[in-house]
Jmol script that loads the backbone (N, CA, C; Angstrom):
load data "model"
ATOM      1  N   MET A   1      29.080  58.404 -52.975  1.00  0.00           N
ATOM      2  CA  MET A   1      29.036  59.367 -54.086  1.00  0.00           C
ATOM      3  C   MET A   1      30.242  59.063 -54.966  1.00  0.00           C
ATOM      4  N   ALA A   2      30.061  59.507 -56.212  1.00  0.00           N
ATOM      5  CA  ALA A   2      31.091  59.376 -57.231  1.00  0.00           C
ATOM      6  C   ALA A   2      31.164  60.646 -57.965  1.00  0.00           C
ATOM      7  N   SER A   3      32.220  60.961 -58.487  1.00  0.00           N
ATOM      8  CA  SER A   3      32.344  62.164 -59.249  1.00  0.00           C
ATOM      9  C   SER A   3      32.856  61.902 -60.677  1.00  0.00           C
ATOM     10  N   VAL A   4      32.235  62.786 -61.649  1.00  0.00           N
ATOM     11  CA  VAL A   4      32.557  62.733 -63.006  1.00  0.00           C
ATOM     12  C   VAL A   4      32.789  64.030 -63.599  1.00  0.00           C
ATOM     13  N   THR A   5      33.778  64.249 -64.426  1.00  0.00           N
ATOM     14  CA  THR A   5      33.954  65.539 -64.972  1.00  0.00           C
ATOM     15  C   THR A   5      33.748  65.435 -66.600  1.00  0.00           C
ATOM     16  N   PHE A   6      32.909  66.210 -67.070  1.00  0.00           N
ATOM     17  CA  PHE A   6      32.639  66.332 -68.481  1.00  0.00           C
ATOM     18  C   PHE A   6      33.292  67.569 -69.116  1.00  0.00           C
ATOM     19  N   THR A   7      34.208  67.209 -70.030  1.00  0.00           N
ATOM     20  CA  THR A   7      34.933  68.433 -70.618  1.00  0.00           C
ATOM     21  C   THR A   7      34.459  68.614 -72.071  1.00  0.00           C
ATOM     22  N   GLN A   8      33.867  69.802 -72.268  1.00  0.00           N
ATOM     23  CA  GLN A   8      33.338  70.244 -73.541  1.00  0.00           C
ATOM     24  C   GLN A   8      34.425  70.468 -74.633  1.00  0.00           C
ATOM     25  N   PRO A   9      33.898  70.398 -75.857  1.00  0.00           N
ATOM     26  CA  PRO A   9      34.888  70.718 -77.092  1.00  0.00           C
ATOM     27  C   PRO A   9      35.663  72.067 -76.892  1.00  0.00           C
ATOM     28  N   ASP A  10      35.142  73.040 -76.151  1.00  0.00           N
ATOM     29  CA  ASP A  10      35.768  74.346 -76.030  1.00  0.00           C
ATOM     30  C   ASP A  10      36.770  74.278 -74.824  1.00  0.00           C
ATOM     31  N   GLY A  11      36.760  73.167 -74.112  1.00  0.00           N
ATOM     32  CA  GLY A  11      37.762  73.082 -73.025  1.00  0.00           C
ATOM     33  C   GLY A  11      37.128  73.291 -71.606  1.00  0.00           C
ATOM     34  N   THR A  12      35.877  73.810 -71.671  1.00  0.00           N
ATOM     35  CA  THR A  12      35.309  74.101 -70.235  1.00  0.00           C
ATOM     36  C   THR A  12      34.876  72.713 -69.618  1.00  0.00           C
ATOM     37  N   ALA A  13      35.067  72.650 -68.401  1.00  0.00           N
ATOM     38  CA  ALA A  13      34.874  71.322 -67.670  1.00  0.00           C
ATOM     39  C   ALA A  13      33.798  71.553 -66.522  1.00  0.00           C
ATOM     40  N   ARG A  14      32.999  70.503 -66.359  1.00  0.00           N
ATOM     41  CA  ARG A  14      32.034  70.504 -65.361  1.00  0.00           C
ATOM     42  C   ARG A  14      32.089  69.274 -64.524  1.00  0.00           C
ATOM     43  N   THR A  15      32.287  69.450 -63.239  1.00  0.00           N
ATOM     44  CA  THR A  15      32.407  68.161 -62.389  1.00  0.00           C
ATOM     45  C   THR A  15      31.044  67.995 -61.594  1.00  0.00           C
ATOM     46  N   LEU A  16      30.562  66.776 -61.502  1.00  0.00           N
ATOM     47  CA  LEU A  16      29.347  66.438 -60.895  1.00  0.00           C
ATOM     48  C   LEU A  16      29.635  65.317 -59.797  1.00  0.00           C
ATOM     49  N   ASP A  17      28.947  65.495 -58.710  1.00  0.00           N
ATOM     50  CA  ASP A  17      28.982  64.495 -57.697  1.00  0.00           C
ATOM     51  C   ASP A  17      27.567  63.747 -57.725  1.00  0.00           C
ATOM     52  N   VAL A  18      27.649  62.402 -57.949  1.00  0.00           N
ATOM     53  CA  VAL A  18      26.372  61.687 -58.182  1.00  0.00           C
ATOM     54  C   VAL A  18      26.380  60.427 -57.251  1.00  0.00           C
ATOM     55  N   SER A  19      25.229  59.908 -57.127  1.00  0.00           N
ATOM     56  CA  SER A  19      25.163  58.630 -56.278  1.00  0.00           C
ATOM     57  C   SER A  19      25.837  57.509 -57.077  1.00  0.00           C
ATOM     58  N   ALA A  20      26.589  56.645 -56.360  1.00  0.00           N
ATOM     59  CA  ALA A  20      27.221  55.463 -57.047  1.00  0.00           C
ATOM     60  C   ALA A  20      26.039  54.620 -57.578  1.00  0.00           C
ATOM     61  N   GLY A  21      26.396  53.990 -58.774  1.00  0.00           N
ATOM     62  CA  GLY A  21      25.291  53.334 -59.587  1.00  0.00           C
ATOM     63  C   GLY A  21      24.594  54.190 -60.560  1.00  0.00           C
ATOM     64  N   THR A  22      25.013  55.382 -60.644  1.00  0.00           N
ATOM     65  CA  THR A  22      24.409  56.327 -61.756  1.00  0.00           C
ATOM     66  C   THR A  22      25.298  56.123 -62.978  1.00  0.00           C
ATOM     67  N   THR A  23      24.683  56.104 -64.177  1.00  0.00           N
ATOM     68  CA  THR A  23      25.447  55.968 -65.288  1.00  0.00           C
ATOM     69  C   THR A  23      25.984  57.333 -65.689  1.00  0.00           C
ATOM     70  N   LEU A  24      27.035  57.420 -66.495  1.00  0.00           N
ATOM     71  CA  LEU A  24      27.488  58.623 -66.977  1.00  0.00           C
ATOM     72  C   LEU A  24      26.367  59.515 -67.742  1.00  0.00           C
ATOM     73  N   MET A  25      25.527  58.718 -68.535  1.00  0.00           N
ATOM     74  CA  MET A  25      24.546  59.363 -69.310  1.00  0.00           C
ATOM     75  C   MET A  25      23.449  59.918 -68.428  1.00  0.00           C
ATOM     76  N   ARG A  26      23.108  59.289 -67.453  1.00  0.00           N
ATOM     77  CA  ARG A  26      21.990  59.679 -66.563  1.00  0.00           C
ATOM     78  C   ARG A  26      22.509  60.890 -65.722  1.00  0.00           C
ATOM     79  N   ALA A  27      23.813  60.788 -65.289  1.00  0.00           N
ATOM     80  CA  ALA A  27      24.346  61.974 -64.582  1.00  0.00           C
ATOM     81  C   ALA A  27      24.347  63.228 -65.471  1.00  0.00           C
ATOM     82  N   ALA A  28      24.724  63.075 -66.734  1.00  0.00           N
ATOM     83  CA  ALA A  28      24.854  64.265 -67.601  1.00  0.00           C
ATOM     84  C   ALA A  28      23.391  64.722 -67.866  1.00  0.00           C
ATOM     85  N   VAL A  29      22.487  63.930 -68.298  1.00  0.00           N
ATOM     86  CA  VAL A  29      21.126  64.365 -68.577  1.00  0.00           C
ATOM     87  C   VAL A  29      20.472  64.974 -67.467  1.00  0.00           C
ATOM     88  N   SER A  30      20.543  64.323 -66.275  1.00  0.00           N
ATOM     89  CA  SER A  30      19.793  64.759 -65.075  1.00  0.00           C
ATOM     90  C   SER A  30      20.354  66.224 -64.702  1.00  0.00           C
ATOM     91  N   ASN A  31      21.569  66.522 -64.973  1.00  0.00           N
ATOM     92  CA  ASN A  31      22.211  67.721 -64.632  1.00  0.00           C
ATOM     93  C   ASN A  31      22.460  68.765 -65.766  1.00  0.00           C
ATOM     94  N   GLY A  32      21.860  68.563 -66.776  1.00  0.00           N
ATOM     95  CA  GLY A  32      21.892  69.473 -68.000  1.00  0.00           C
ATOM     96  C   GLY A  32      23.210  69.673 -68.644  1.00  0.00           C
ATOM     97  N   VAL A  33      23.972  68.638 -68.666  1.00  0.00           N
ATOM     98  CA  VAL A  33      25.241  68.684 -69.372  1.00  0.00           C
ATOM     99  C   VAL A  33      25.110  68.914 -70.795  1.00  0.00           C
ATOM    100  N   ASP A  34      25.534  70.004 -71.430  1.00  0.00           N
ATOM    101  CA  ASP A  34      25.487  70.112 -72.882  1.00  0.00           C
ATOM    102  C   ASP A  34      26.235  69.030 -73.625  1.00  0.00           C
ATOM    103  N   GLY A  35      25.565  68.573 -74.622  1.00  0.00           N
ATOM    104  CA  GLY A  35      26.156  67.644 -75.518  1.00  0.00           C
ATOM    105  C   GLY A  35      25.932  66.221 -75.361  1.00  0.00           C
ATOM    106  N   ILE A  36      25.248  65.862 -74.132  1.00  0.00           N
ATOM    107  CA  ILE A  36      24.885  64.503 -73.869  1.00  0.00           C
ATOM    108  C   ILE A  36      23.299  64.501 -73.989  1.00  0.00           C
ATOM    109  N   VAL A  37      22.705  63.732 -74.968  1.00  0.00           N
ATOM    110  CA  VAL A  37      21.312  63.749 -75.163  1.00  0.00           C
ATOM    111  C   VAL A  37      20.579  62.575 -74.611  1.00  0.00           C
ATOM    112  N   GLY A  38      21.068  61.374 -74.595  1.00  0.00           N
ATOM    113  CA  GLY A  38      20.461  60.180 -74.063  1.00  0.00           C
ATOM    114  C   GLY A  38      19.081  59.935 -74.552  1.00  0.00           C
ATOM    115  N   GLU A  39      18.931  60.080 -75.848  1.00  0.00           N
ATOM    116  CA  GLU A  39      17.680  59.994 -76.544  1.00  0.00           C
ATOM    117  C   GLU A  39      16.959  58.672 -76.209  1.00  0.00           C
ATOM    118  N   CYS A  40      17.756  57.545 -76.282  1.00  0.00           N
ATOM    119  CA  CYS A  40      16.936  56.252 -76.040  1.00  0.00           C
ATOM    120  C   CYS A  40      16.720  55.939 -74.589  1.00  0.00           C
ATOM    121  N   GLY A  41      17.189  56.844 -73.628  1.00  0.00           N
ATOM    122  CA  GLY A  41      17.031  56.665 -72.162  1.00  0.00           C
ATOM    123  C   GLY A  41      17.997  55.558 -71.649  1.00  0.00           C
ATOM    124  N   GLY A  42      19.010  55.248 -72.330  1.00  0.00           N
ATOM    125  CA  GLY A  42      20.036  54.359 -71.713  1.00  0.00           C
ATOM    126  C   GLY A  42      19.972  52.933 -72.133  1.00  0.00           C
ATOM    127  N   GLN A  43      19.369  52.743 -73.303  1.00  0.00           N
ATOM    128  CA  GLN A  43      19.185  51.475 -73.832  1.00  0.00           C
ATOM    129  C   GLN A  43      20.231  50.883 -74.736  1.00  0.00           C
ATOM    130  N   ALA A  44      21.343  51.756 -75.027  1.00  0.00           N
ATOM    131  CA  ALA A  44      22.396  51.516 -76.006  1.00  0.00           C
ATOM    132  C   ALA A  44      21.805  51.291 -77.363  1.00  0.00           C
ATOM    133  N   MET A  45      20.824  52.212 -77.789  1.00  0.00           N
ATOM    134  CA  MET A  45      20.157  52.164 -79.037  1.00  0.00           C
ATOM    135  C   MET A  45      20.268  53.450 -79.835  1.00  0.00           C
ATOM    136  N   CYS A  46      21.026  54.509 -79.460  1.00  0.00           N
ATOM    137  CA  CYS A  46      21.052  55.664 -80.069  1.00  0.00           C
ATOM    138  C   CYS A  46      22.455  56.406 -80.247  1.00  0.00           C
ATOM    139  N   ALA A  47      23.286  56.158 -79.443  1.00  0.00           N
ATOM    140  CA  ALA A  47      24.635  56.664 -79.447  1.00  0.00           C
ATOM    141  C   ALA A  47      24.698  58.078 -79.221  1.00  0.00           C
ATOM    142  N   THR A  48      23.675  58.800 -78.643  1.00  0.00           N
ATOM    143  CA  THR A  48      23.586  60.174 -78.382  1.00  0.00           C
ATOM    144  C   THR A  48      24.141  60.502 -76.899  1.00  0.00           C
ATOM    145  N   CYS A  49      24.852  59.481 -76.289  1.00  0.00           N
ATOM    146  CA  CYS A  49      25.522  59.706 -75.080  1.00  0.00           C
ATOM    147  C   CYS A  49      27.096  59.284 -75.287  1.00  0.00           C
ATOM    148  N   HIS A  50      27.478  59.378 -76.524  1.00  0.00           N
ATOM    149  CA  HIS A  50      28.787  59.052 -76.969  1.00  0.00           C
ATOM    150  C   HIS A  50      29.770  59.963 -76.126  1.00  0.00           C
ATOM    151  N   VAL A  51      30.836  59.486 -75.502  1.00  0.00           N
ATOM    152  CA  VAL A  51      31.895  60.209 -74.836  1.00  0.00           C
ATOM    153  C   VAL A  51      33.232  59.687 -75.298  1.00  0.00           C
ATOM    154  N   TYR A  52      34.274  60.465 -75.023  1.00  0.00           N
ATOM    155  CA  TYR A  52      35.722  59.954 -75.189  1.00  0.00           C
ATOM    156  C   TYR A  52      36.153  59.982 -73.836  1.00  0.00           C
ATOM    157  N   VAL A  53      36.551  58.636 -73.255  1.00  0.00           N
ATOM    158  CA  VAL A  53      37.080  58.447 -71.992  1.00  0.00           C
ATOM    159  C   VAL A  53      38.604  58.639 -72.000  1.00  0.00           C
ATOM    160  N   ARG A  54      39.009  59.508 -71.018  1.00  0.00           N
ATOM    161  CA  ARG A  54      40.423  59.736 -70.837  1.00  0.00           C
ATOM    162  C   ARG A  54      41.161  58.402 -70.722  1.00  0.00           C
ATOM    163  N   PRO A  55      42.405  58.382 -71.353  1.00  0.00           N
ATOM    164  CA  PRO A  55      43.092  57.025 -71.264  1.00  0.00           C
ATOM    165  C   PRO A  55      43.498  56.444 -69.876  1.00  0.00           C
ATOM    166  N   GLN A  56      43.654  57.305 -68.937  1.00  0.00           N
ATOM    167  CA  GLN A  56      44.059  56.805 -67.583  1.00  0.00           C
ATOM    168  C   GLN A  56      42.792  56.119 -66.896  1.00  0.00           C
ATOM    169  N   PHE A  57      41.580  56.211 -67.421  1.00  0.00           N
ATOM    170  CA  PHE A  57      40.518  55.503 -66.814  1.00  0.00           C
ATOM    171  C   PHE A  57      40.105  54.157 -67.643  1.00  0.00           C
ATOM    172  N   ALA A  58      40.737  53.938 -68.758  1.00  0.00           N
ATOM    173  CA  ALA A  58      40.357  52.800 -69.697  1.00  0.00           C
ATOM    174  C   ALA A  58      40.358  51.518 -68.878  1.00  0.00           C
ATOM    175  N   ALA A  59      41.486  51.260 -68.123  1.00  0.00           N
ATOM    176  CA  ALA A  59      41.497  49.891 -67.350  1.00  0.00           C
ATOM    177  C   ALA A  59      40.348  49.642 -66.358  1.00  0.00           C
ATOM    178  N   ALA A  60      39.676  50.700 -65.850  1.00  0.00           N
ATOM    179  CA  ALA A  60      38.686  50.565 -65.020  1.00  0.00           C
ATOM    180  C   ALA A  60      37.334  50.403 -65.539  1.00  0.00           C
ATOM    181  N   LEU A  61      37.219  50.510 -66.791  1.00  0.00           N
ATOM    182  CA  LEU A  61      35.888  50.426 -67.570  1.00  0.00           C
ATOM    183  C   LEU A  61      35.546  48.964 -67.699  1.00  0.00           C
ATOM    184  N   PRO A  62      34.128  48.853 -67.663  1.00  0.00           N
ATOM    185  CA  PRO A  62      33.651  47.514 -67.911  1.00  0.00           C
ATOM    186  C   PRO A  62      33.930  47.111 -69.390  1.00  0.00           C
ATOM    187  N   GLU A  63      33.996  45.882 -69.685  1.00  0.00           N
ATOM    188  CA  GLU A  63      34.174  45.404 -71.116  1.00  0.00           C
ATOM    189  C   GLU A  63      33.010  45.798 -71.995  1.00  0.00           C
ATOM    190  N   MET A  64      33.377  46.155 -73.196  1.00  0.00           N
ATOM    191  CA  MET A  64      32.253  46.638 -74.021  1.00  0.00           C
ATOM    192  C   MET A  64      31.428  45.527 -74.592  1.00  0.00           C
ATOM    193  N   GLY A  65      30.101  45.686 -74.518  1.00  0.00           N
ATOM    194  CA  GLY A  65      29.211  44.614 -75.041  1.00  0.00           C
ATOM    195  C   GLY A  65      28.937  44.828 -76.536  1.00  0.00           C
ATOM    196  N   ASP A  66      28.364  43.749 -77.125  1.00  0.00           N
ATOM    197  CA  ASP A  66      27.976  43.694 -78.552  1.00  0.00           C
ATOM    198  C   ASP A  66      27.114  44.929 -78.970  1.00  0.00           C
ATOM    199  N   ASP A  67      26.107  45.275 -78.124  1.00  0.00           N
ATOM    200  CA  ASP A  67      25.239  46.425 -78.474  1.00  0.00           C
ATOM    201  C   ASP A  67      25.943  47.699 -78.458  1.00  0.00           C
ATOM    202  N   GLU A  68      26.865  47.913 -77.534  1.00  0.00           N
ATOM    203  CA  GLU A  68      27.535  49.180 -77.414  1.00  0.00           C
ATOM    204  C   GLU A  68      28.575  49.259 -78.544  1.00  0.00           C
ATOM    205  N   GLU A  69      29.161  48.126 -78.902  1.00  0.00           N
ATOM    206  CA  GLU A  69      30.113  47.970 -80.067  1.00  0.00           C
ATOM    207  C   GLU A  69      29.470  48.526 -81.332  1.00  0.00           C
ATOM    208  N   GLU A  70      28.286  47.881 -81.541  1.00  0.00           N
ATOM    209  CA  GLU A  70      27.461  48.161 -82.740  1.00  0.00           C
ATOM    210  C   GLU A  70      26.949  49.690 -82.808  1.00  0.00           C
ATOM    211  N   MET A  71      26.570  50.151 -81.670  1.00  0.00           N
ATOM    212  CA  MET A  71      26.083  51.625 -81.716  1.00  0.00           C
ATOM    213  C   MET A  71      27.276  52.641 -81.946  1.00  0.00           C
ATOM    214  N   LEU A  72      28.450  52.228 -81.415  1.00  0.00           N
ATOM    215  CA  LEU A  72      29.469  53.172 -81.581  1.00  0.00           C
ATOM    216  C   LEU A  72      29.893  53.312 -83.125  1.00  0.00           C
ATOM    217  N   ASP A  73      29.509  52.327 -83.936  1.00  0.00           N
ATOM    218  CA  ASP A  73      29.689  52.459 -85.369  1.00  0.00           C
ATOM    219  C   ASP A  73      28.758  53.494 -86.005  1.00  0.00           C
ATOM    220  N   CYS A  74      27.713  53.942 -85.128  1.00  0.00           N
ATOM    221  CA  CYS A  74      26.686  54.936 -85.695  1.00  0.00           C
ATOM    222  C   CYS A  74      26.809  56.275 -85.209  1.00  0.00           C
ATOM    223  N   THR A  75      27.958  56.557 -84.495  1.00  0.00           N
ATOM    224  CA  THR A  75      28.036  57.868 -83.885  1.00  0.00           C
ATOM    225  C   THR A  75      28.209  59.016 -84.863  1.00  0.00           C
ATOM    226  N   THR A  76      27.660  60.184 -84.561  1.00  0.00           N
ATOM    227  CA  THR A  76      27.823  61.324 -85.470  1.00  0.00           C
ATOM    228  C   THR A  76      29.314  61.791 -85.422  1.00  0.00           C
ATOM    229  N   ALA A  77      29.807  61.905 -84.236  1.00  0.00           N
ATOM    230  CA  ALA A  77      31.252  62.292 -84.157  1.00  0.00           C
ATOM    231  C   ALA A  77      32.230  61.122 -84.437  1.00  0.00           C
ATOM    232  N   GLU A  78      33.372  61.372 -84.712  1.00  0.00           N
ATOM    233  CA  GLU A  78      34.231  60.347 -85.089  1.00  0.00           C
ATOM    234  C   GLU A  78      34.438  59.268 -83.985  1.00  0.00           C
ATOM    235  N   ARG A  79      34.407  58.041 -84.227  1.00  0.00           N
ATOM    236  CA  ARG A  79      34.672  57.097 -83.271  1.00  0.00           C
ATOM    237  C   ARG A  79      36.265  56.842 -83.099  1.00  0.00           C
ATOM    238  N   THR A  80      36.663  56.798 -81.914  1.00  0.00           N
ATOM    239  CA  THR A  80      38.095  56.513 -81.608  1.00  0.00           C
ATOM    240  C   THR A  80      38.267  55.452 -80.617  1.00  0.00           C
ATOM    241  N   GLU A  81      39.491  55.090 -80.383  1.00  0.00           N
ATOM    242  CA  GLU A  81      39.732  54.072 -79.381  1.00  0.00           C
ATOM    243  C   GLU A  81      39.281  54.495 -77.932  1.00  0.00           C
ATOM    244  N   ARG A  82      38.930  55.721 -77.731  1.00  0.00           N
ATOM    245  CA  ARG A  82      38.500  56.209 -76.551  1.00  0.00           C
ATOM    246  C   ARG A  82      37.041  56.210 -76.379  1.00  0.00           C
ATOM    247  N   SER A  83      36.300  55.961 -77.505  1.00  0.00           N
ATOM    248  CA  SER A  83      34.779  56.058 -77.614  1.00  0.00           C
ATOM    249  C   SER A  83      34.097  55.051 -76.737  1.00  0.00           C
ATOM    250  N   ARG A  84      33.295  55.490 -76.009  1.00  0.00           N
ATOM    251  CA  ARG A  84      32.285  54.759 -75.242  1.00  0.00           C
ATOM    252  C   ARG A  84      30.863  55.333 -75.117  1.00  0.00           C
ATOM    253  N   LEU A  85      29.884  54.655 -74.802  1.00  0.00           N
ATOM    254  CA  LEU A  85      28.549  55.127 -74.654  1.00  0.00           C
ATOM    255  C   LEU A  85      28.424  55.372 -73.138  1.00  0.00           C
ATOM    256  N   GLY A  86      28.026  56.563 -72.763  1.00  0.00           N
ATOM    257  CA  GLY A  86      27.814  56.942 -71.290  1.00  0.00           C
ATOM    258  C   GLY A  86      26.829  56.124 -70.723  1.00  0.00           C
ATOM    259  N   CYS A  87      25.761  55.586 -71.354  1.00  0.00           N
ATOM    260  CA  CYS A  87      24.708  54.809 -70.788  1.00  0.00           C
ATOM    261  C   CYS A  87      25.330  53.431 -70.331  1.00  0.00           C
ATOM    262  N   GLN A  88      26.421  53.066 -70.772  1.00  0.00           N
ATOM    263  CA  GLN A  88      27.088  51.694 -70.436  1.00  0.00           C
ATOM    264  C   GLN A  88      28.151  51.766 -69.364  1.00  0.00           C
ATOM    265  N   ILE A  89      28.310  53.016 -68.840  1.00  0.00           N
ATOM    266  CA  ILE A  89      29.418  53.228 -67.760  1.00  0.00           C
ATOM    267  C   ILE A  89      28.663  53.533 -66.505  1.00  0.00           C
ATOM    268  N   THR A  90      28.811  52.709 -65.469  1.00  0.00           N
ATOM    269  CA  THR A  90      28.127  53.067 -64.197  1.00  0.00           C
ATOM    270  C   THR A  90      29.224  53.524 -63.255  1.00  0.00           C
ATOM    271  N   LEU A  91      28.967  54.604 -62.651  1.00  0.00           N
ATOM    272  CA  LEU A  91      29.882  55.137 -61.660  1.00  0.00           C
ATOM    273  C   LEU A  91      29.840  54.528 -60.375  1.00  0.00           C
ATOM    274  N   GLY A  92      30.978  54.377 -59.830  1.00  0.00           N
ATOM    275  CA  GLY A  92      31.105  53.826 -58.491  1.00  0.00           C
ATOM    276  C   GLY A  92      32.527  54.057 -58.026  1.00  0.00           C
ATOM    277  N   ASP A  93      33.064  53.383 -57.005  1.00  0.00           N
ATOM    278  CA  ASP A  93      34.312  53.707 -56.396  1.00  0.00           C
ATOM    279  C   ASP A  93      35.494  53.588 -57.378  1.00  0.00           C
ATOM    280  N   GLU A  94      35.428  52.597 -58.225  1.00  0.00           N
ATOM    281  CA  GLU A  94      36.672  52.364 -59.186  1.00  0.00           C
ATOM    282  C   GLU A  94      36.657  53.531 -60.236  1.00  0.00           C
ATOM    283  N   LEU A  95      35.557  54.091 -60.586  1.00  0.00           N
ATOM    284  CA  LEU A  95      35.468  55.112 -61.603  1.00  0.00           C
ATOM    285  C   LEU A  95      35.260  56.521 -61.067  1.00  0.00           C
ATOM    286  N   SER A  96      35.213  56.615 -59.840  1.00  0.00           N
ATOM    287  CA  SER A  96      35.068  58.014 -59.186  1.00  0.00           C
ATOM    288  C   SER A  96      36.242  58.940 -59.575  1.00  0.00           C
ATOM    289  N   GLY A  97      35.942  60.005 -60.109  1.00  0.00           N
ATOM    290  CA  GLY A  97      36.961  60.964 -60.538  1.00  0.00           C
ATOM    291  C   GLY A  97      37.185  60.877 -62.084  1.00  0.00           C
ATOM    292  N   ILE A  98      36.395  60.050 -62.748  1.00  0.00           N
ATOM    293  CA  ILE A  98      36.553  59.846 -64.284  1.00  0.00           C
ATOM    294  C   ILE A  98      36.406  61.125 -64.966  1.00  0.00           C
ATOM    295  N   VAL A  99      37.200  61.387 -66.033  1.00  0.00           N
ATOM    296  CA  VAL A  99      37.115  62.509 -66.922  1.00  0.00           C
ATOM    297  C   VAL A  99      36.819  62.118 -68.269  1.00  0.00           C
ATOM    298  N   VAL A 100      35.695  62.595 -68.982  1.00  0.00           N
ATOM    299  CA  VAL A 100      35.357  62.259 -70.166  1.00  0.00           C
ATOM    300  C   VAL A 100      35.211  63.586 -71.058  1.00  0.00           C
ATOM    301  N   ASP A 101      35.506  63.448 -72.372  1.00  0.00           N
ATOM    302  CA  ASP A 101      35.483  64.437 -73.235  1.00  0.00           C
ATOM    303  C   ASP A 101      34.112  64.326 -74.013  1.00  0.00           C
ATOM    304  N   VAL A 102      33.374  65.372 -74.284  1.00  0.00           N
ATOM    305  CA  VAL A 102      32.036  65.369 -74.917  1.00  0.00           C
ATOM    306  C   VAL A 102      32.362  65.723 -76.422  1.00  0.00           C
ATOM    307  N   PRO A 103      31.893  64.782 -77.284  1.00  0.00           N
ATOM    308  CA  PRO A 103      32.064  65.198 -78.762  1.00  0.00           C
ATOM    309  C   PRO A 103      31.297  66.417 -79.135  1.00  0.00           C
ATOM    310  N   ALA A 104      31.944  66.932 -80.213  1.00  0.00           N
ATOM    311  CA  ALA A 104      31.212  68.261 -80.745  1.00  0.00           C
ATOM    312  C   ALA A 104      29.858  68.036 -81.266  1.00  0.00           C
ATOM    313  N   ASP A 105      29.585  66.892 -81.722  1.00  0.00           N
ATOM    314  CA  ASP A 105      28.288  66.575 -82.273  1.00  0.00           C
ATOM    315  C   ASP A 105      27.688  65.199 -81.797  1.00  0.00           C
ATOM    316  N   GLN A 106      26.352  65.124 -81.507  1.00  0.00           N
ATOM    317  CA  GLN A 106      25.823  63.938 -81.135  1.00  0.00           C
ATOM    318  C   GLN A 106      24.659  63.607 -82.119  1.00  0.00           C
ATOM    319  N   LEU A 107      24.016  64.555 -82.758  1.00  0.00           N
ATOM    320  CA  LEU A 107      22.886  64.279 -83.606  1.00  0.00           C
ATOM    321  C   LEU A 107      23.298  64.643 -85.001  1.00  0.00           C
TER     322      LEU A 107
END
end "model"
wireframe off; spacefill off
backbone 0.3
color backbone group
């Protein structure tokens, strides 16, 4: 199991325990987390699973691929140095306990 905490723009947080190998996007969508849409189903083609990863978890993240890099230029909410697509982050031992902030807008 791995845990992930989604923090909403109003500061409320929700922690989920999910199976290792689950993406942030799938964890959010499967558990009804507000603000994560996952419109393309995890194909890095829509940017509706955009999250802001807390800095203390940055070193454990996988390297950003070209598709993710391109889609982050299309986000509704501002792209920052903490921006990632939830569909490209797979939860496991190294990322268990990760905290991400959900943007105010996805669409």
